C-alpha positions in Angstrom: 34.3 -103.5 -19.1 36.0 -100.7 -21.0 34.0 -97.7 -22.1 32.5 -97.9 -25.5 32.9 -101.6 -25.9 29.8 -103.3 -27.5 29.6 -107.0 -27.8 32.8 -108.5 -26.5 33.1 -112.3 -26.6 36.3 -114.3 -26.4 36.8 -117.7 -28.2 39.2 -120.1 -26.5 41.5 -122.4 -28.4 41.9 -126.1 -28.0 44.8 -127.3 -26.0 46.4 -130.6 -27.0 48.7 -132.0 -24.4 51.2 -134.6 -25.6 52.2 -137.2 -22.9 54.4 -140.3 -23.4 52.7 -143.7 -23.2 53.8 -147.4 -23.4 50.7 -149.5 -23.0 47.8 -150.3 -25.3 44.2 -150.5 -24.3 41.0 -150.8 -26.3 38.8 -147.8 -26.7 35.3 -147.9 -25.3 32.8 -148.0 -28.1 29.5 -146.2 -27.9 26.5 -148.5 -28.4 23.4 -147.3 -30.2 20.1 -148.3 -28.7 16.9 -149.2 -30.6 13.3 -150.2 -30.0 12.5 -153.0 -32.3 8.8 -153.0 -31.4 8.5 -149.3 -32.3 10.5 -149.9 -35.6 11.9 -146.4 -35.6 14.6 -144.4 -33.9 13.7 -141.4 -31.9 14.4 -138.1 -33.6 17.7 -136.5 -32.6 17.5 -133.7 -30.1 19.8 -131.1 -28.6 19.8 -131.5 -24.9 21.8 -131.9 -21.8 22.0 -135.6 -20.9 23.2 -135.8 -17.3 25.0 -138.9 -16.2 27.1 -139.9 -13.1 28.3 -137.3 -10.7 32.1 -136.6 -10.5 32.7 -135.6 -6.9 36.4 -135.6 -7.4 36.0 -132.5 -9.7 33.5 -130.7 -7.4 30.0 -131.0 -6.1 28.4 -129.8 -9.4 30.6 -131.8 -11.8 29.0 -134.6 -13.8 29.3 -136.8 -16.8 27.1 -135.6 -19.7 26.3 -138.5 -22.1 26.1 -136.2 -25.1 29.5 -134.7 -24.4 30.8 -138.2 -23.9 29.4 -139.2 -27.3 31.2 -136.3 -28.9 34.5 -137.3 -27.2 34.0 -140.9 -28.5 33.6 -139.7 -32.1 36.7 -137.5 -31.8 38.8 -140.4 -30.3 37.6 -142.8 -33.0 38.6 -140.2 -35.7 42.2 -140.0 -34.5 44.6 -142.2 -36.4 47.7 -141.3 -34.5 48.9 -139.5 -31.4 49.6 -136.4 -33.6 46.0 -136.0 -34.6 44.6 -132.5 -33.9 41.2 -131.6 -32.5 40.3 -129.0 -35.2 37.4 -126.6 -34.8 35.5 -128.2 -37.7 35.9 -131.7 -36.2 34.8 -130.7 -32.7 31.8 -128.6 -34.0 30.7 -131.6 -36.0 31.1 -134.1 -33.2 29.1 -131.8 -30.8 26.5 -131.2 -33.5 26.0 -134.9 -34.2 25.8 -135.7 -30.4 23.3 -132.8 -29.8 25.3 -131.3 -26.9 24.2 -127.7 -26.3 27.1 -126.2 -24.3 30.1 -124.2 -25.3 32.5 -127.2 -25.0 36.2 -127.5 -25.1 38.4 -130.5 -25.7 41.8 -131.7 -24.6 43.8 -134.7 -25.8 46.7 -136.7 -24.4 48.5 -140.0 -24.9 48.8 -142.1 -21.8 48.9 -145.7 -20.5 46.2 -145.9 -17.8 42.6 -146.9 -17.8 41.4 -143.5 -16.8 42.0 -140.0 -18.2 45.5 -138.7 -17.4 45.8 -136.5 -14.3 47.2 -133.7 -16.6 43.9 -133.5 -18.4 41.7 -133.6 -15.4 43.8 -130.9 -13.7 43.0 -128.6 -16.6 39.2 -128.8 -15.9 37.6 -125.9 -14.0 36.6 -126.4 -10.3 34.1 -124.7 -8.1 31.3 -124.3 -10.7 28.9 -126.6 -12.5 30.7 -128.4 -15.2 29.9 -131.2 -17.7 32.6 -133.7 -18.6 32.8 -136.5 -21.2 35.8 -138.6 -22.1 36.8 -141.5 -24.4 39.9 -143.3 -25.4 41.2 -145.5 -28.3 44.1 -147.7 -29.2 46.9 -146.0 -31.2 48.6 -147.9 -34.1 52.0 -146.9 -32.8 51.2 -148.1 -29.3 49.6 -146.5 -26.3 46.2 -145.0 -25.8 44.8 -141.6 -26.8 42.5 -139.9 -24.3 40.0 -137.2 -25.4 38.3 -135.2 -22.6 35.6 -132.7 -23.3 34.2 -130.2 -20.8 31.9 -127.2 -20.6 30.6 -125.0 -17.8 26.9 -125.3 -17.2 25.2 -122.2 -15.9 21.9 -122.5 -17.8 19.4 -125.2 -18.3 17.8 -125.8 -21.7 14.6 -127.5 -22.7 15.4 -130.2 -25.3 14.9 -129.0 -28.9 15.0 -130.9 -32.3 18.4 -131.2 -33.9 17.0 -131.8 -37.4 14.3 -129.7 -39.1 12.6 -129.3 -42.4 12.9 -125.8 -44.1 10.3 -123.5 -42.6 10.1 -125.3 -39.2 11.1 -123.8 -35.9 12.0 -124.5 -32.3 10.7 -123.2 -29.0 13.9 -122.3 -27.1 13.7 -121.8 -23.4 16.6 -121.3 -21.0 16.5 -121.0 -17.2 19.1 -119.4 -14.9 20.1 -116.4 -17.1 20.4 -112.8 -16.1 20.4 -110.9 -19.4 20.2 -113.5 -22.1 20.5 -112.8 -25.9 19.7 -115.3 -28.7 21.9 -115.2 -31.8 21.2 -117.2 -34.9 24.0 -117.8 -37.4 22.5 -118.5 -40.8 24.1 -120.7 -43.5 24.6 -117.8 -45.8 26.6 -115.9 -43.1 24.0 -113.5 -41.8 23.3 -113.3 -38.0 19.9 -112.6 -36.5 19.6 -111.4 -32.9 16.4 -112.1 -31.1 15.1 -111.1 -27.7 15.2 -113.8 -25.0 13.7 -113.8 -21.6 14.8 -116.2 -18.9 12.2 -118.9 -18.3 10.1 -118.0 -21.3 10.1 -120.0 -24.5 11.2 -118.1 -27.6 10.1 -119.3 -31.1 12.8 -119.3 -33.8 12.1 -120.2 -37.4 14.6 -121.8 -39.8 14.1 -121.4 -43.5 17.3 -121.9 -45.4 18.7 -125.4 -45.8 22.0 -126.1 -44.1 23.7 -125.8 -40.7 22.3 -123.0 -38.4 24.3 -122.0 -35.4 22.4 -121.2 -32.2 24.1 -119.2 -29.5 22.8 -117.9 -26.1 24.9 -115.1 -24.6 24.4 -114.0 -21.0 26.3 -111.0 -19.7 28.7 -111.2 -22.6 29.6 -114.8 -21.9 28.8 -117.6 -24.4 26.6 -120.1 -22.4 25.0 -122.2 -25.1 26.3 -122.9 -28.6 25.0 -125.6 -30.8 23.9 -126.6 -34.4 20.5 -127.1 -35.9 20.4 -128.9 -39.3 17.7 -127.8 -41.7 16.9 -130.0 -44.7 20.1 -131.8 -44.4 21.9 -134.3 -42.2 25.2 -133.6 -40.4 28.1 -134.8 -42.6 29.9 -138.0 -41.5 33.0 -137.8 -39.3 36.4 -137.7 -41.1 39.9 -138.7 -39.8 41.5 -135.9 -37.8 44.4 -134.2 -39.5 48.0 -134.4 -38.3 50.3 -131.5 -37.3 49.6 -128.2 -39.0 52.1 -125.8 -40.3 53.7 -123.6 -37.7 51.8 -120.3 -37.6 53.6 -117.2 -38.7 52.2 -113.9 -37.2 53.7 -111.8 -39.9 52.7 -114.0 -42.9 49.2 -114.7 -41.4 48.2 -111.0 -41.4 47.4 -110.7 -45.1 45.2 -113.8 -44.9 43.3 -112.4 -41.9 42.6 -109.0 -43.5 41.6 -110.6 -46.8 39.3 -113.1 -45.0 37.6 -110.2 -43.2 37.2 -108.3 -46.4 35.6 -111.3 -48.1 33.2 -112.0 -45.2 32.0 -108.4 -45.3 31.7 -108.6 -49.2 29.4 -111.5 -48.9 27.2 -109.6 -46.4 27.0 -106.6 -48.6 29.0 -104.4 -46.2 31.8 -102.0 -47.0 35.3 -103.2 -46.3 37.2 -101.7 -43.3 40.2 -99.5 -43.7 43.3 -100.8 -42.0 44.3 -98.7 -39.0 48.0 -99.5 -38.4 48.3 -97.2 -35.3 46.4 -99.7 -33.2 48.1 -102.9 -34.5 50.9 -102.6 -31.8 48.2 -102.5 -29.1 46.5 -105.6 -30.6 49.8 -107.4 -30.7 50.6 -106.3 -27.1 47.3 -107.6 -25.9 47.8 -110.9 -27.7 51.3 -111.2 -26.1 49.9 -110.6 -22.7 47.1 -113.1 -23.1 49.5 -115.8 -24.5 51.9 -115.4 -21.6 49.0 -115.9 -19.2 47.5 -118.7 -21.2 44.0 -117.2 -21.3 41.7 -115.9 -24.0 39.9 -112.8 -22.8 39.1 -109.2 -23.7 40.8 -108.0 -20.5 42.2 -109.3 -17.3 43.8 -107.7 -14.2 47.2 -108.1 -15.8 46.1 -107.5 -19.4 44.0 -104.3 -19.5 43.0 -104.6 -23.2 43.3 -102.7 -26.4 40.9 -99.8 -25.5 43.0 -99.0 -22.4 46.3 -99.2 -24.3 44.9 -97.0 -27.0 43.7 -94.3 -24.6 47.3 -94.0 -23.4 48.7 -93.1 -26.8 45.9 -91.6 -28.9 43.1 -89.0 -28.7 40.2 -88.7 -29.2 38.9 -92.1 -28.1 37.6 -94.6 -30.6 34.7 -97.0 -30.1 35.9 -100.7 -30.1 34.2 -103.9 -31.2 36.5 -106.8 -30.5 37.0 -110.5 -31.1 39.8 -112.6 -29.5 40.7 -116.2 -30.4 43.5 -118.7 -30.2 44.2 -121.7 -32.4 46.8 -124.1 -33.8 46.8 -122.0 -37.0 45.4 -118.6 -38.0 43.0 -120.4 -40.4 41.6 -122.5 -37.6 41.3 -119.6 -35.2 39.3 -117.8 -38.0 37.1 -120.9 -38.4 36.4 -120.9 -34.7 35.4 -117.3 -34.7 33.0 -117.8 -37.6 31.3 -120.7 -35.9 30.1 -118.3 -33.1 27.2 -116.1 -34.3 28.2 -113.4 -31.7 31.7 -113.2 -33.0 30.6 -113.2 -36.6 28.2 -110.4 -35.8 31.1 -108.4 -34.3 33.0 -108.8 -37.6 29.9 -107.6 -39.5 29.7 -104.4 -37.4 27.8 -101.9 -39.6 29.0 -98.7 -37.8 32.7 -99.7 -37.9 35.0 -98.1 -40.5 38.5 -99.3 -39.6 40.2 -102.4 -38.2 43.5 -103.4 -36.6 44.5 -107.1 -36.3 47.2 -108.4 -34.0 48.7 -111.9 -34.2 51.2 -113.3 -31.7 52.6 -116.7 -30.8 52.6 -118.2 -27.3 55.8 -119.5 -25.8 55.0 -123.2 -26.1 55.9 -126.2 -28.3 54.1 -126.3 -30.6 52.8 -122.8 -30.2 49.3 -121.5 -30.7 48.6 -118.2 -32.4 46.6 -115.6 -30.5 44.6 -113.2 -32.6 42.9 -109.9 -31.7 40.5 -108.2 -34.2 39.9 -104.6 -33.2 37.0 -103.1 -35.2 36.8 -99.4 -34.8 34.6 -96.3 -35.5 35.5 -92.7 -34.7 32.6 -90.6 -33.6 34.9 -87.7 -32.7 37.3 -88.2 -35.6 40.3 -90.4 -36.2 42.5 -90.8 -33.1 45.8 -89.0 -33.4 49.0 -89.8 -31.5 49.3 -87.8 -28.2 52.5 -85.8 -28.4 55.3 -86.8 -26.0 55.5 -84.5 -23.1 
């Protein structure tokens, strides 16, 4: 980790793989269960719901029934093969299903009665992973498969999904090294609470609306889910079709304005644009898009702080968010859905910002975004003279 970096969390984009298909098959519908004698339905919870093992994907891979329910909702919401798994749709499906992990989804059109090999090949191996999939008929013919997956390093005691204002939850996780609990409130504020592995932590929820709960361990998002206070999750809506092609140059004014408005709502001063570091933010996005990863640094992509140290002095302090999405608006939405990333954007000590936007070499391309929030304890960095 580079010197001076605070909370560095990366948000990955959703990959949609388009494959040709010629056959039609019926989707598998999820059936709700009820206890007539009890005359009530159990209150929804957020919990891992382990199902069958998947030895073909590794000894610690398994079906999770909550993740499968989310995949079923997304598949049912697709009206064509061009439907996109947007951040809002995936967050809602996971919230309604009560799945607690930081899940990702892939989609593809195929003819078989099992998920296409191209989707399964994209899933991680060699570590605990939850998987859930579903399919549905397409009006134009063929079958759309939706596959969700999430790595599973921590265990979580079940917690209520729906609360009344003023109620709380006792959140306990096991298997963490240095966990932190972040609560994203409906008004935009983020609260950070201490969390100890194996010890229940009480968290109260006052304001009505959707609250986002995130557990970060060693700067990795391990758990991310919604708790609904005084309201029910909204109903699922049809997935949208293809979005407009992102334009890195045209998207920058929107991104700077959206950050300004976010900080306005939080009562924080706006950040001054620091154009000297924009080339570094773009270069980092270019490097990540070429590698097909979303990260703060990799062995081949050293990151903005390292690039900046080679051209400017004195050093700045960096607070960074990285995201990828089908559009800049959706990448921004994905960042705001993570309390940790939102907290980065609300950095109180930061005074300047440089944003980089680049396109990956794919069809259709995703846009890679890097937000570099800065403060200058030793004064603004100046270009190092050429020697």
